N, C-alpha and C positions, 0 to 999 in steps of 0.2 A: 402461408397466407394469413392464418389466424394470428400468429405472433406479430406479423407486420401490422395487421389491422389493430391489434390490441395496443401496440406501442405507438401508433400514430396519434399525435396530439389533436385534440378537438378544441375548437374555439367558439365563442359566442361573439357575434358582431352585428352591426347595423350598416347596411349600404348607405352611401352618401345621399342617394336619392330617396331613401325610405324615411318615414317619420321616425323620430327618436324612440318611439315605443315599439317599433317593429324589430324583433330580434331573430337572428338566424343561428343555427348550430351546425357545425361540421368541421371537416378538415380544411386547412388552407391548401390551395391547389399545389403549391410548391412541396408541401409535406406529402401529399398524395403521390405526386410524380416521383419523389425520392423513394417512397416506400414501395411503389409498384412498377415504376418505369413505364407507365401507360400514357397514351395521348401524344399529341404533336408538340405540345408546349407545356411549360410548368406554370404558365400564367392563367390557364383555364383548365377546369376539370370537366371532361365530357361525362354526362350522366350515364351514357352506355357503359363507360369504364367503371364508374362507381357502382352501377347496378351489377355488373359482372363480378366485381370484388365481393359485393354483398351476397350474390348467389353462390359463388364458390365458397364463401365462409359459412353460409347456411348448410351447404352440402357437407363441409368438413365437420361442423358441429353435429349434424345428424349422424355421421359415421361414428363420431365419438360417443354419442348417446347410445347408439345401438351396441357398441363395444362395451360400454359401462353396464348397460342392462344385462348383457350376456354374462359379464363378470359377476354381477350381483346374483344372478340366478345360479351360477356355478358355485358361488360361496354359500348360498342357501342350501344347496343340495347335499 
């Protein structure tokens, strides 16, 4: 999950209906669909899927931090 998220390109864009000064940042829906295989189409990215990927990634990072903290404590001992 983390590797797919880390490898996914992020882009900056402005929607056609936004003022030119309004910028957005994130993955393109096609890249998200390719990376995670979620959603019913690659033309739109459901926020529930994006939130799920973020939550799973946070959990994975938390597990890594806990493991690294335990390793640091072991090395200090």
